[in-house]
N, C-alpha and C positions, 0 to 999 in steps of 0.2 A: 074839145080836143085837149089831150094832155100835152102840156108843153114843158120846157125846161124849168119854168117857174115852179112847177110841182116839186121838182127836186130841190130847188132852193127853199121852198116852204118846209119840206121835211127836215132838211139840214138845219134850218133856222129854228124850227121847233125844238129839235134835239139839243142844240147848244144853248138856246134860251132856257130850256129846262135845267141844264147844268148850272146856269147862272143863278137861277132861283134856288135850287137845292144847295148850291155852294154858300149862298148868303145866309142860310139857316143852319149850316153845319158848324156847330160850336166846337167840334174837335179839331178844326183847322184854324190856326191862329191867323192865317192870311186869307180868311174866307172872303173878305170884301174885295181883295185883289183878284181872286179867282172869279168872283161874281162879275166884276167889271170887265175882265178879259173875255170871259165866255159870253157876256152880254153884248159886248161890242162885236165879237165874232158872229154872234147870231144876227145882229143888226145888219152886218154886211151881206148876209144871205137874204134876209127878209126885205130889206129896204134898199139894197145897193143899186138895183135897177132904177130906182126912183130918185136917187141922190145925184147931185151935181158932181163933176169930177173932183173939184177941190174938197167937197165934203167927204167923198170916198177916200181921197188922199189923207185928209185929217184923221179919219177913222183908222187907216193903216198905220199912220205915225203913232197914234195913241196905243195901238196894239203892240208896236215895237217898243215903245217906252215902258209899257207895263211888263212885257216879257223881259226886257233888258235890265230893269231896275230891281229885279228879284222880289217882286210883290206876290208871286204865285206860290201857293203851298199845295199840299196833297191832302185831299179829304179822305175820310175813313167811313164810308157809308155802312150802316148796320144792316147787312143782309145775311145770307146763310153763312154759317161758320165753315171752317175748313173741313171739319169732320162730316158735316152735313153734305158738303159738295162731294167728298170722296165716296160717301155712301150712295149718293145719287148716281155717281159715275159707275160704280160697281153694279148697281141695279140695272142701269140702262145700256151699259157697254158702248159699243161703237155707234149705236143708233143716235147718240148725242150729236154726231156730226151731220145728221140728216137736215136739220134746219139750216145749218151753214151751207150745205151743198145746194139747197134750194136757190140761193142767191145767184151763183154763176149759171145754174140751169135756167132760171128765169131770164137772165140777161141773154143767154144764147138763143132760147126759144123765141123771146121777144124780138131779137134782131132778125131772126130768120123768117118769122111768120107774121109779125104784127106791123111791119113797116107800111104795108098797103091795106091794113085792116080798116074797115069802115063801120059806122053805126048810123043808120038812117041816112045814108048818103054822105055823111061827114067823116073825115079821117079820125081814127081813134086817137092817134098821137102824132106829134111832129116827126115827120119822116127823117129829118136831118139829125135828130137827137134820139133815135129809137133805142140805141144801145144803152145810153145813160139813163133814160127813163125806165127801160126794162130792168136795169140794175137796181134802181131805187124801188121799183114795184116789187122786185124780188126780196129786197130787204124787208119791206112792209109785210109781205106774205110770210116770210120766214119768222118774223116777230110774232105774227098772229098764231102761227102753228106752234111755236115754242111756248107761247103763253097758254094755249089751250091744252097742250100736252103736259108741260112741266108744272103748271099751276103755281108759279112763284107769286110773291107779293106784287101788287099792281105797279108799284114804283120801282121794282127790281131792275127792269131793263134800263131805265133812266139813271138809277143809282150806279149800276155797274158801268154804264157808258161814261158817267161822270168820273168814276174811279180810274178808268183807263185813260180818259182825256187828261185828268190831273197828272197821271204818271208820265204821259208823253209831254205835257206842258206846252210851252210856246212853239215847240218844233212842229206841232200839228198844222201850223199856218204855212210852213215852208213850201209845200207843193204849190199853193196858190201864188205866193210871192215870187217864187223862182220861175213859174210859168209866165207870170206877168213880165218878169225881167226879160225873158226871151222875146216877147212881143215888142218891148221897148227897144231892145237891141236891133230887132229886124226893122222897125220903123226909123231908127236913127241911122240906118245904112251900114251897120256892122257887117252884115252878110255880104254886101257888095264889096266892102273893103277887104274882107277875108278872101273873097273870090279873086280879086285883083292880085293880091299877094300870092295866092296859091298858083294862079296861072302864070305869074311872072317868074316864080322861083322853083316850081315843081314841074316835072315832065308829065303832063296830063293829056298827051295826044293819043293815048290808047285807052280803051274801055276799062281794062283791069286796073290801070293806074288811077283813073277817076273814081272807080268804085272803092279802091283801097283808101284813097284820101278821104272820101266821103265817110266811110265807116269808121276809120280811125279818128277822123275829125269829130264825128258825133260823140265818140267815147271821150276824147280829150276835152271838148267843150263841156260835156256833162261833168267831168271831174272838176272843172273850174266853177261851173254854175251850180252844180249839185242836183240838177234835174234835167232829164232828157227832153222834157217838154220845152225847156228854155233853150236848149241847144238846137232843137229841130229847125225852127224858122231861120236861124243863122246859117247853119250848114246847108240847108235845102236851098236857100237863096244864093249861097256862095258856090256850091258844087253840084248839088242834086239836080235842080231844074236846068241851069244853063248847060251843063255838060252831059250828065247821065240821061236826062230826058230829051233836051232839044238837040244837042250835038250828036249823041250816039243813039237816040230814039229808044231809050229804055222805057219800061212800063212804070208809070209814076206810082201806081198802087203798090207794086212789089217793092219799089225803091223806098217808099215811105214806111211800109211795114217792117222791112228788115233794117232800115235805117234807125227806126226807133228802138228796135231790139239791140242794135249796136250801141246806141246811147245808154241803154240800161246796163251794158257792160261797164261803162264808166261809173254808173251809180254804185256798183258793187265795190268800187275802189276809192271812194272819196269821203272824207269826214264832212264835206259840205252837205252831203245827203244825210244830215243828222237824224232825221226821223227814221231812216232805214238802218244806219250803221252805228250811230253813237247812242241813241235812245235804247235800243235793245241791249247794248253792253251795260248800260246803267240799270235797266230793269232786271237783268240777270245777275247784276253785281259781279261782273267779270273783272279780274284783277288788271287786265290789259284793256285800256279804253279803246284801242284800235284792234282788239282781238277779232272782231267780226270781219273787219276789212281784210286782215291778214289771211283769214280762213277762206275768204272769197276770191282772192287774187288769182289763183290758178284757174278757177272756173271762169272768171272774167276774161282771162287771156285766151283760153280755148274757145269760148263762145265768140269772141271778137274775130278770131281767125275763121271759125266756121261760118259766121255771118257774112264775112267778106267773100268767101268762096261761094256761099249759097246765093248771094246777090248776083255775083258775076255769072253764075250758071243759069239764073232764072230771069233776071231783069231784062235781058236783051232777046229772050226767046219766047216770051208770051205777051 
């Protein structure tokens, strides 16, 4: 049976390869810093399930120190030149998007049709993680298709992956760290405390009010934490489950889906989501570091209003 461990192995292999390639990249003066950072990140995927809590904690602290002390540089892998890439793009046109589109297609098909699939009476994959596993399988399939079609150098996918990872740098770790922060907040009772404050000072005796506080709260906590996955357990424990689901008998699946989307409205507006908002500004060399955020503000506000109304119209009716 294919389990979540398969996804960890694929990610660990990729980042481990970046570490090895970085160590031998003499064009990068900080190559050993990159090798150490990507090597530790790879270790978290490959061995994290087998390490003790304090060992995983030490690994995370080491990653933070490496990222914060400025020991990471940017490698320059010798792959196709810019002229060669432009010529390839002109020759193949929009078909170049085909391998990329295979990834979401595989995730969707796997989620819909492989959850109950069996081979010899045994489940094909872990039903609880079908979507994630299908996504990773889609990445593998897309890589194979691209290699057979485009015929690049064998190391090209790893070199290009390393180039992009180096450009993003330490911010690539943020989603995992911020999601972990949300779990810590939930276990420490932050959600319960927020719920007590909200019910004490806000009028939440009507369904619309509860929905509005939940959606706006998801966006607000995401602005503070930088990640909707971190805000979700806090606001769901504070408002979502006790009020929308238990008191007003709302549909938990609809609440969770639209609630997460409301959180992503906050992602569009915060520099804490550095991997989404600050890194692109740096990669594109925008003169305004917050230019991406400013461009996204109107969209975020409209989406938050739409999500609130959509949840109110659906969550209590299905």
